[in-house]
RODO-2510 file (C-alpha; in nm, 4 decimals, decimal comma):
residues 499
     n   res          X          Y          Z
     1     x    10,7640    16,6662    16,1110
     2     x    10,3910    16,6139    16,0722
     3     x    10,3725    16,8882    15,8067
     4     x    10,6053    16,6834    15,5747
     5     x    10,4013    16,3598    15,5933
     6     x    10,1760    16,4148    15,2872
     7     x    10,4736    16,5189    15,0769
     8     x    10,6650    16,2112    15,1864
     9     x    10,3705    15,9844    15,1025
    10     x    10,3230    16,1298    14,7561
    11     x    10,6974    16,1180    14,7023
    12     x    10,7003    15,7460    14,7854
    13     x    10,4112    15,6848    14,5455
    14     x    10,5940    15,8731    14,2730
    15     x    10,9090    15,6669    14,3330
    16     x    10,7037    15,3452    14,3227
    17     x    10,5338    15,4330    13,9935
    18     x    10,8585    15,5614    13,8476
    19     x    11,0247    15,2291    13,9213
    20     x    10,7405    15,0561    13,7425
    21     x    10,7928    15,2696    13,4364
    22     x    11,1669    15,2050    13,4381
    23     x    11,1090    14,8307    13,4676
    24     x    10,8632    14,8218    13,1771
    25     x    10,5723    14,7287    13,4073
    26     x    10,3598    15,0437    13,3928
    27     x    10,0064    14,9483    13,4977
    28     x     9,7295    14,9658    13,2406
    29     x     9,3513    14,9288    13,2365
    30     x     9,1900    14,8520    13,5730
    31     x     9,5323    14,8170    13,7354
    32     x     9,6173    15,1757    13,6418
    33     x     9,2830    15,3046    13,7778
    34     x     9,3252    15,1189    14,1085
    35     x     9,6789    15,2566    14,1524
    36     x     9,5615    15,6117    14,0807
    37     x     9,2671    15,5890    14,3204
    38     x     9,4779    15,4299    14,5937
    39     x     9,7391    15,7059    14,5720
    40     x     9,4624    15,9663    14,5697
    41     x     9,2947    15,8079    14,8733
    42     x     9,6218    15,8013    15,0695
    43     x     9,6928    16,1641    14,9802
    44     x     9,3395    16,2814    15,0640
    45     x     9,3437    16,0990    15,3974
    46     x     9,6755    16,2486    15,4999
    47     x     9,5546    16,5942    15,3973
    48     x     9,2394    16,5518    15,6047
    49     x     9,4393    16,4417    15,9093
    50     x     9,6700    16,7362    15,8673
    51     x     9,3809    16,9889    15,8510
    52     x     9,2049    16,8308    16,1470
    53     x     9,5195    16,8536    16,3475
    54     x     9,5699    17,2194    16,2594
    55     x     9,2102    17,3039    16,3497
    56     x     9,2379    17,1306    16,6856
    57     x     9,5463    17,3395    16,7666
    58     x     9,3813    17,6791    16,6804
    59     x     9,3500    17,9402    16,9639
    60     x     9,0393    17,9180    17,1817
    61     x     8,9131    18,2589    17,0732
    62     x     8,9075    18,1521    16,7121
    63     x     8,6986    17,8434    16,7911
    64     x     8,4560    18,0582    16,9990
    65     x     8,4218    18,3015    16,7091
    66     x     8,3213    18,0268    16,4785
    67     x     8,0598    17,8954    16,7233
    68     x     7,9156    18,2430    16,7728
    69     x     7,8880    18,2943    16,3996
    70     x     7,7010    17,9676    16,3611
    71     x     7,4569    18,0568    16,6389
    72     x     7,4016    18,3990    16,4879
    73     x     7,2895    18,2619    16,1540
    74     x     7,0942    17,9356    16,1828
    75     x     7,1169    17,8821    15,8066
    76     x     7,4836    17,8227    15,8368
    77     x     7,5737    17,4805    15,9792
    78     x     7,8750    17,4608    16,1987
    79     x     8,1818    17,3369    16,0134
    80     x     8,3643    17,0638    16,2039
    81     x     8,7411    17,0616    16,1755
    82     x     8,8665    16,8541    15,8721
    83     x     8,5205    16,7126    15,8002
    84     x     8,5164    16,7937    15,4278
    85     x     8,8618    16,6437    15,3761
    86     x     8,7646    16,3246    15,5618
    87     x     8,4481    16,2874    15,3522
    88     x     8,6513    16,3313    15,0350
    89     x     8,9041    16,0708    15,1532
    90     x     8,6243    15,8243    15,2315
    91     x     8,4748    15,8705    14,8853
    92     x     8,8104    15,8166    14,7171
    93     x     8,8769    15,5058    14,9305
    94     x     8,5354    15,3646    14,8332
    95     x     8,6071    15,4231    14,4658
    96     x     8,9481    15,2580    14,5023
    97     x     8,7945    14,9524    14,6719
    98     x     8,5228    14,9286    14,4041
    99     x     8,7799    14,9478    14,1247
   100     x     8,9923    14,6897    14,3010
   101     x     8,6995    14,4484    14,3173
   102     x     8,6212    14,4901    13,9492
   103     x     8,9902    14,4426    13,8633
   104     x     8,9973    14,1167    14,0611
   105     x     8,6919    13,9792    13,8806
   106     x     8,8365    14,0631    13,5380
   107     x     9,1966    13,9721    13,6124
   108     x     9,1696    13,6633    13,3893
   109     x     9,1031    13,8840    13,0872
   110     x     9,4054    14,1031    13,1642
   111     x     9,6219    13,7963    13,2057
   112     x     9,5164    13,6543    12,8688
   113     x     9,5935    13,9902    12,7124
   114     x     9,9520    13,9767    12,8342
   115     x    10,2574    13,8749    12,6359
   116     x    10,1687    14,1096    12,3544
   117     x     9,8208    13,9605    12,2909
   118     x     9,5169    14,1860    12,2832
   119     x     9,2312    14,1128    12,5223
   120     x     8,9861    13,8715    12,3643
   121     x     9,2414    13,7362    12,1164
   122     x     9,3681    13,3741    12,1404
   123     x     9,6743    13,3398    12,3598
   124     x     9,9964    13,2606    12,1772
   125     x    10,1013    12,8963    12,2318
   126     x    10,4237    12,8473    12,4198
   127     x    10,7187    12,6660    12,2699
   128     x    10,6457    12,3627    12,4881
   129     x    10,2783    12,3439    12,3873
   130     x    10,1687    11,9858    12,3053
   131     x     9,8198    12,0414    12,1712
   132     x     9,6122    11,7388    12,0823
   133     x     9,5968    11,6658    11,7101
   134     x     9,2633    11,6952    11,5392
   135     x     9,1047    11,5061    11,2532
   136     x     9,1745    11,7434    10,9666
   137     x     8,9575    11,5641    10,7116
   138     x     8,7953    11,2301    10,6393
   139     x     8,7053    11,0353    10,3242
   140     x     8,3924    10,8207    10,3806
   141     x     8,3964    10,4447    10,3367
   142     x     8,4191    10,3297     9,9763
   143     x     8,3296     9,9896     9,8333
   144     x     8,1882     9,6780     9,9946
   145     x     8,2700     9,4829    10,3077
   146     x     8,5916     9,2866    10,2636
   147     x     8,7324     9,5048     9,9841
   148     x     9,1103     9,5111    10,0057
   149     x     9,3381     9,7929     9,8896
   150     x     9,6773     9,7280     9,7329
   151     x     9,9035    10,0112     9,8519
   152     x     9,9782    10,3817     9,8621
   153     x    10,2258    10,6481     9,7579
   154     x    10,3302    10,9348     9,9820
   155     x    10,3833    11,2263     9,7444
   156     x    10,4485    11,5149     9,9830
   157     x    10,1365    11,7348     9,9660
   158     x     9,9467    11,4486     9,7990
   159     x     9,8679    11,0913     9,9082
   160     x     9,7695    10,8330     9,6463
   161     x     9,5497    10,5460     9,7697
   162     x     9,5286    10,2223     9,5722
   163     x     9,1764    10,0885     9,6302
   164     x     8,9931     9,8046     9,4584
   165     x     8,8001    10,0584     9,2501
   166     x     9,1043    10,2535     9,1311
   167     x     9,3800    10,4948     9,2269
   168     x     9,2747    10,8096     9,4136
   169     x     9,4985    11,1015     9,5123
   170     x     9,4006    11,3308     9,8011
   171     x     9,5356    11,6704     9,8970
   172     x     9,7027    11,6085    10,2325
   173     x     9,5981    11,9533    10,3593
   174     x     9,2209    11,9305    10,3125
   175     x     9,1406    11,5840    10,1733
   176     x     9,0094    11,7131     9,8425
   177     x     9,0401    11,4768     9,5469
   178     x     9,3230    11,6036     9,3288
   179     x     9,2986    11,3320     9,0630
   180     x     9,1878    10,9739     9,0113
   181     x     9,2394    10,6787     8,7787
   182     x     8,9245    10,4669     8,8206
   183     x     8,9410    10,0968     8,7436
   184     x     8,7480     9,9988     8,4273
   185     x     8,4073     9,8315     8,4662
   186     x     8,4322     9,4782     8,6074
   187     x     8,8055     9,5199     8,6714
   188     x     8,9792     9,5705     9,0026
   189     x     9,3113     9,7245     9,0981
   190     x     9,5249     9,4169     9,1686
   191     x     9,8838     9,5474     9,2027
   192     x    10,0733     9,8693     9,2658
   193     x    10,4433     9,9576     9,2778
   194     x    10,5688    10,0172     9,6353
   195     x    10,6827    10,3695     9,5378
   196     x    10,7182    10,6052     9,2437
   197     x    11,0333    10,6853     9,0491
   198     x    11,1000    11,0226     8,8892
   199     x    10,7333    11,1106     8,9344
   200     x    10,5853    10,7944     8,7793
   201     x    10,4242    10,4895     8,9409
   202     x    10,2795    10,1593     8,8180
   203     x     9,9383    10,0020     8,8774
   204     x     9,7702     9,6951     8,7292
   205     x     9,4075     9,5886     8,6764
   206     x     9,2458     9,2498     8,6339
   207     x     8,9028     9,0934     8,5942
   208     x     8,7418     8,8579     8,8437
   209     x     8,9301     8,5242     8,8559
   210     x     9,1460     8,6391     8,5633
   211     x     9,5177     8,7303     8,5525
   212     x     9,6366     9,0684     8,6787
   213     x     9,7333     9,1657     8,3253
   214     x     9,6608     9,5318     8,2436
   215     x     9,9647     9,7461     8,3278
   216     x     9,9488    10,1279     8,3483
   217     x    10,2099    10,3964     8,4141
   218     x    10,0640    10,6939     8,6029
   219     x    10,2196    11,0374     8,6423
   220     x    10,1975    11,1198     9,0104
   221     x    10,1648    11,4963     8,9716
   222     x     9,8312    11,4913     8,7889
   223     x     9,7208    11,1278     8,7450
   224     x     9,7779    11,1203     8,3706
   225     x     9,8109    10,7673     8,2305
   226     x    10,1318    10,7777     8,0294
   227     x    10,0860    10,4360     7,8726
   228     x     9,9012    10,1044     7,9056
   229     x    10,0131     9,7501     7,8186
   230     x     9,8209     9,4258     7,8074
   231     x    10,0486     9,1558     7,9489
   232     x    10,0568     8,8072     7,8048
   233     x    10,0412     8,4639     7,9678
   234     x     9,9346     8,4700     8,3313
   235     x     9,9990     8,8386     8,3727
   236     x    10,2096     8,9594     8,6651
   237     x    10,3880     8,6925     8,8704
   238     x    10,2545     8,7433     9,2199
   239     x    10,1915     9,1115     9,1554
   240     x    10,5673     9,1673     9,1165
   241     x    10,6238     9,5188     8,9804
   242     x    10,8430     9,8124     9,0791
   243     x    10,9808    10,1447     8,9603
   244     x    11,3539    10,2170     8,9754
   245     x    11,4467    10,5635     8,8504
   246     x    11,3106    10,5900     8,4953
   247     x    11,2649    10,2120     8,4555
   248     x    10,9503    10,0093     8,5166
   249     x    11,0397     9,6543     8,6234
   250     x    10,7869     9,3708     8,6064
   251     x    10,7843     8,9923     8,6343
   252     x    10,5451     8,8619     8,3690
   253     x    10,4914     8,5809     8,1193
   254     x    10,8076     8,3898     8,2120
   255     x    11,0429     8,6899     8,2115
   256     x    11,1579     8,9954     8,4039
   257     x    11,1271     9,3058     8,1858
   258     x    11,2447     9,6645     8,2080
   259     x    11,0487     9,9416     8,0307
   260     x    11,0757    10,3165     8,0037
   261     x    10,8426    10,4780     8,2554
   262     x    10,7753    10,7611     8,0097
   263     x    10,6923    10,5639     7,6971
   264     x    10,6488    10,1998     7,7981
   265     x    10,9131    10,0952     7,5456
   266     x    11,0867     9,7712     7,6495
   267     x    11,4547     9,8237     7,7269
   268     x    11,5557     9,4745     7,8347
   269     x    11,4254     9,1362     7,9417
   270     x    11,5610     8,8386     8,1342
   271     x    11,3956     8,5069     8,0651
   272     x    11,3292     8,2836     8,3642
   273     x    11,4560     7,9258     8,3789
   274     x    11,2337     7,6222     8,3447
   275     x    10,9943     7,5747     8,6359
   276     x    11,0993     7,9141     8,7769
   277     x    10,8758     8,1915     8,9017
   278     x    10,9376     8,5271     9,0666
   279     x    10,8135     8,5433     9,4254
   280     x    10,8984     8,9105     9,4818
   281     x    11,0978     9,2033     9,3437
   282     x    11,1807     9,5677     9,4113
   283     x    11,4148     9,8210     9,2549
   284     x    11,5849    10,1576     9,2835
   285     x    11,7457    10,3630     9,0060
   286     x    12,0473    10,1291     8,9720
   287     x    11,9670     9,8010     9,1485
   288     x    11,6906     9,5444     9,1131
   289     x    11,6501     9,2592     9,3644
   290     x    11,4267     8,9617     9,2991
   291     x    11,3555     8,6302     9,4674
   292     x    11,3127     8,3382     9,2261
   293     x    11,1887     7,9917     9,3104
   294     x    11,2890     7,7111     9,0760
   295     x    11,1420     7,3760     9,1797
   296     x    11,1942     7,3432     9,5558
   297     x    11,4919     7,5743     9,5737
   298     x    11,5066     7,9543     9,5736
   299     x    11,7641     8,2246     9,5071
   300     x    11,8192     8,5964     9,5390
   301     x    11,9177     8,7670     9,2131
   302     x    12,0665     9,1155     9,1700
   303     x    12,0194     9,2944     8,8352
   304     x    12,1223     9,6306     8,6958
   305     x    11,7973     9,8268     8,6735
   306     x    11,9024    10,0224     8,3654
   307     x    12,0328     9,7310     8,1565
   308     x    11,8985     9,4120     8,3135
   309     x    12,2525     9,2684     8,3473
   310     x    12,2921     9,0168     8,6279
   311     x    12,5295     9,1312     8,9032
   312     x    12,5234     8,8311     9,1344
   313     x    12,3107     8,5399     9,2535
   314     x    12,2795     8,3925     9,6052
   315     x    12,1091     8,0624     9,6864
   316     x    11,8637     8,0862     9,9737
   317     x    11,8201     7,8212    10,2472
   318     x    11,4927     7,6959    10,0979
   319     x    11,3902     7,3358    10,0170
   320     x    11,0117     7,3648     9,9805
   321     x    10,7523     7,5991     9,8354
   322     x    10,7986     7,9427     9,9844
   323     x    10,6591     8,2936    10,0082
   324     x    10,8891     8,5929    10,0047
   325     x    10,9099     8,9716     9,9813
   326     x    11,1870     9,2245     9,9246
   327     x    11,1929     9,4462    10,2345
   328     x    11,4864     9,6629    10,1265
   329     x    11,6897     9,7013     9,8073
   330     x    12,0004     9,8404     9,9782
   331     x    12,0998     9,7082    10,2212
   332     x    11,9408     9,3911    10,0887
   333     x    11,6753     9,2447    10,3178
   334     x    11,4251     8,9771    10,2179
   335     x    11,1828     8,7767    10,4264
   336     x    11,1165     8,4115    10,3472
   337     x    10,8492     8,1778    10,4821
   338     x    10,8701     7,8134    10,3729
   339     x    10,5882     7,5614    10,3611
   340     x    10,8115     7,3215    10,5558
   341     x    10,7470     7,3892    10,9233
   342     x    11,1151     7,3129    10,9912
   343     x    11,2355     7,5248    10,7049
   344     x    11,3392     7,8903    10,6831
   345     x    11,1068     8,1461    10,8380
   346     x    11,3180     8,4581    10,8740
   347     x    11,4327     8,7993    10,7609
   348     x    11,7610     8,7522    10,5752
   349     x    12,0148     9,0332    10,5357
   350     x    12,2900     9,0616    10,2705
   351     x    12,5479     9,3196    10,1733
   352     x    12,5521     9,4790     9,8278
   353     x    12,7695     9,1942     9,6959
   354     x    12,5286     8,9238     9,8145
   355     x    12,7218     8,8077    10,1223
   356     x    12,4916     8,7095    10,4144
   357     x    12,5015     8,9489    10,7109
   358     x    12,2141     8,8670    10,9464
   359     x    11,9274     8,6282    11,0091
   360     x    11,6279     8,7339    11,2191
   361     x    11,3741     8,4514    11,2775
   362     x    11,0105     8,5405    11,2228
   363     x    10,9421     8,3828    11,5609
   364     x    11,1715     8,4410    11,8572
   365     x    11,1963     8,5655    12,2174
   366     x    10,9937     8,8788    12,1354
   367     x    10,7171     8,6717    11,9749
   368     x    10,5976     8,6500    11,6146
   369     x    10,7349     8,9284    11,3969
   370     x    10,5101     9,1120    11,1519
   371     x    10,5914     9,1052    10,7809
   372     x    10,4292     9,1928    10,4493
   373     x    10,0984     9,0439    10,3291
   374     x    10,2790     8,8090    10,0965
   375     x    10,4622     8,6433    10,3854
   376     x    10,2841     8,6939    10,7157
   377     x    10,0097     8,4676    10,8456
   378     x     9,9206     8,7041    11,1279
   379     x     9,9501     9,0817    11,1556
   380     x    10,0973     9,2405    10,8451
   381     x    10,3087     9,5529    10,8240
   382     x    10,5798     9,6887    10,5963
   383     x    10,8960     9,6662    10,8107
   384     x    11,1401     9,9576    10,8090
   385     x    11,5116     9,9447    10,7345
   386     x    11,6851    10,2509    10,8822
   387     x    12,0519    10,3086    10,9675
   388     x    12,1412     9,9396    10,9686
   389     x    11,8331     9,8390    11,1692
   390     x    11,5372     9,6202    11,0788
   391     x    11,2320     9,7573    11,2630
   392     x    10,8991     9,5771    11,2813
   393     x    10,6170     9,4713    11,5158
   394     x    10,6094     9,1678    11,7443
   395     x    10,3171     8,9896    11,9073
   396     x    10,3761     8,7555    12,1973
   397     x    10,0895     8,6902    12,4343
   398     x     9,7984     8,8206    12,2302
   399     x     9,6544     8,8024    11,8824
   400     x     9,7795     9,1509    11,7960
   401     x    10,1248     9,3101    11,8167
   402     x    10,2056     9,5361    12,1088
   403     x    10,5832     9,5743    12,0694
   404     x    10,8055     9,7623    11,8262
   405     x    11,1409     9,5863    11,8000
   406     x    11,4665     9,6697    11,6194
   407     x    11,7380     9,4242    11,5102
   408     x    12,0876     9,4904    11,3848
   409     x    12,1488     9,3981    11,0227
   410     x    12,5167     9,3371    11,1043
   411     x    12,4617     9,0354    11,3269
   412     x    12,0871     8,9906    11,3837
   413     x    12,0926     9,0825    11,7533
   414     x    11,8086     9,2755    11,9146
   415     x    11,9004     9,6419    11,9639
   416     x    11,5907     9,7748    12,1379
   417     x    11,2246     9,7000    12,2037
   418     x    10,9404     9,9373    12,2833
   419     x    10,6372     9,7876    12,4573
   420     x    10,2984     9,9548    12,4258
   421     x     9,9668     9,9104    12,6015
   422     x     9,7962     9,9880    12,2727
   423     x     9,7382     9,7533    11,9788
   424     x     9,9866     9,8459    11,7052
   425     x     9,8612     9,8903    11,3497
   426     x    10,1154    10,0512    11,1124
   427     x    10,4761    10,1726    11,0909
   428     x    10,6267    10,4692    10,9066
   429     x    10,9555    10,6553    10,8814
   430     x    10,9251    11,0242    10,9677
   431     x    11,1061    11,2966    10,7692
   432     x    11,3172    11,3790    11,0768
   433     x    11,4352    11,0173    11,1087
   434     x    11,1945    10,9155    11,3866
   435     x    10,9973    10,5922    11,3769
   436     x    10,6204    10,6424    11,3920
   437     x    10,3589    10,3839    11,4764
   438     x     9,9814    10,4024    11,4579
   439     x     9,7735    10,2696    11,7459
   440     x     9,4282    10,1181    11,7185
   441     x     9,2969    10,4282    11,8990
   442     x     9,4228    10,6449    11,6086
   443     x     9,7117    10,7792    11,8163
   444     x    10,0559    10,8261    11,6611
   445     x    10,3694    10,7678    11,8692
   446     x    10,7133    10,8875    11,7601
   447     x    11,0191    10,6880    11,8685
   448     x    11,3901    10,7605    11,8492
   449     x    11,5149    10,5203    11,5811
   450     x    11,8435    10,4505    11,7627
   451     x    11,7053    10,3801    12,1115
   452     x    11,3313    10,3200    12,0801
   453     x    11,2623    10,5911    12,3388
   454     x    10,9375    10,7836    12,3045
   455     x    10,9807    11,1303    12,1585
   456     x    10,6181    11,2351    12,1389
   457     x    10,2654    11,0963    12,1480
   458     x     9,9965    11,2476    11,9261
   459     x     9,6583    11,1447    12,0617
   460     x     9,3304    11,2851    11,9243
   461     x     9,0393    11,3713    12,1524
   462     x     8,8594    11,0554    12,2619
   463     x     8,5242    11,1607    12,1185
   464     x     8,6621    11,2503    11,7767
   465     x     8,8739    10,9485    11,6863
   466     x     8,7946    10,7845    11,3528
   467     x     8,7904    10,4063    11,3252
   468     x     9,1083    10,2255    11,2237
   469     x     9,0634     9,9054    11,0214
   470     x     9,2619     9,5821    11,0659
   471     x     9,5177     9,6782    10,8011
   472     x     9,5857    10,0514    10,7723
   473     x     9,8814    10,2398    10,6297
   474     x    10,0359    10,5438    10,7984
   475     x    10,1713    10,8125    10,5649
   476     x    10,3620    11,1152    10,7056
   477     x    10,2638    11,4389    10,5278
   478     x    10,3528    11,8056    10,5828
   479     x    10,1987    11,9079    10,9129
   480     x    10,0693    11,5670    11,0193
   481     x     9,9797    11,2146    10,9063
   482     x     9,7299    11,0455    10,6766
   483     x     9,5819    10,7053    10,7625
   484     x     9,4583    10,4830    10,4804
   485     x     9,2323    10,1914    10,5731
   486     x     9,3164     9,9083    10,3321
   487     x     9,0444     9,6617    10,4325
   488     x     8,6811     9,7648    10,4709
   489     x     8,5032     9,5789    10,7512
   490     x     8,2455     9,7934    10,9301
   491     x     8,2176    10,1175    10,7402
   492     x     8,5574    10,2554    10,8376
   493     x     8,6586    10,5744    10,6514
   494     x     8,8696    10,5138    10,3439
   495     x     9,1185    10,7760    10,4648
   496     x     9,1572    11,0467    10,7279
   497     x     9,4170    11,3023    10,8339
   498     x     9,5564    11,3745    11,1795
   499     x     9,6938    11,7281    11,2036
***
């Protein structure tokens, strides 16, 4: 039975290694060396034990003959039974232990080299990896303290920033300047269309304490100025300009006019009534919505963008001077803030035929709601209208908003509210339908638009966060977000990217 022990041991080792091969786990590197040395040490030890046992069982006359031979020739040292095999086994065991120690110390390198990655190469991120975003690029501060930008356009791989000194378009991937339309000497950018239409946007310039009266159409792909018009009278009414499809719509010199975005040729005009002015307007390819104030009353007017024909008119609950903005063209949402403290201060919703649908007070149980610059006294933000919801910020017990709140445009009821420990700065609609908000710490949080539940938080490293000004804009771009600081206070960057 003892004679079969080494064979059984090596057979077990062979079975063990064979199973590893079959399972796709064949050892490599230091692991392979340790396995080989361990098997060799076990085999050598068993062989030594076997020889020692055989020598101890030899006949007495054989052992005496060996002793006599050793005494006869002093140069020959007596050979003890199994000694050479035991020495060999000890050496192999020492090598196995040494290799095992080295393997343990370098196990981290072997682990990183797993999953198909070579040793020394970066490990592949797992599907659940939530790496911190980094600041991809930054545009240094531009202008003087207190300078105020007028808007932005998200153009996919390009972001156009309307600053006091002109219109500047940055590559969203690396921040390089793709094109610019600088404001003329002694003129400032004073208005900008909320969006582009068919690749064209509108901007306007004006001199200090003079009307905002120089209108330009800019091609968004390369910054080419397609045409320029000098407006008469008092220039733009309240900076009211928009692009709907291929039509540029402006309120100017006592009229609302529609021009070709390609040529600047006037297509239609609608004269305003006596003592009437346009408080706000916006448009899409087929519909234009504008808020007019005539005397102490106000009304919402719907026009056909292509022809200027009036579709319907709705009187608003206004009896004093008011401020207003068009939040959404369809569904129709406007916000109105009267001078009369007991007057209308609310978001007002209408269907596409002008019938009222919802009223959301600017001040309510959630606190003061944020609105556009033209309306809000406190924190300003462009509210979102998504899937029948009005989404904006609310501030209750502090001077800055800390809640994102959504209201139904069917009946004005609150649908959800998300409370944050961070000061909220800007809202944006993500390409996947999420709602994104920018925190004062430059973090971006993504919310489910239907429930307000947090989907993901993108928070840069604490030591690498750029400064956010008091009125930034958040623009989703491929692979991340761009933040545009619209008011310069303490040297904040003009723009930066979070990727």
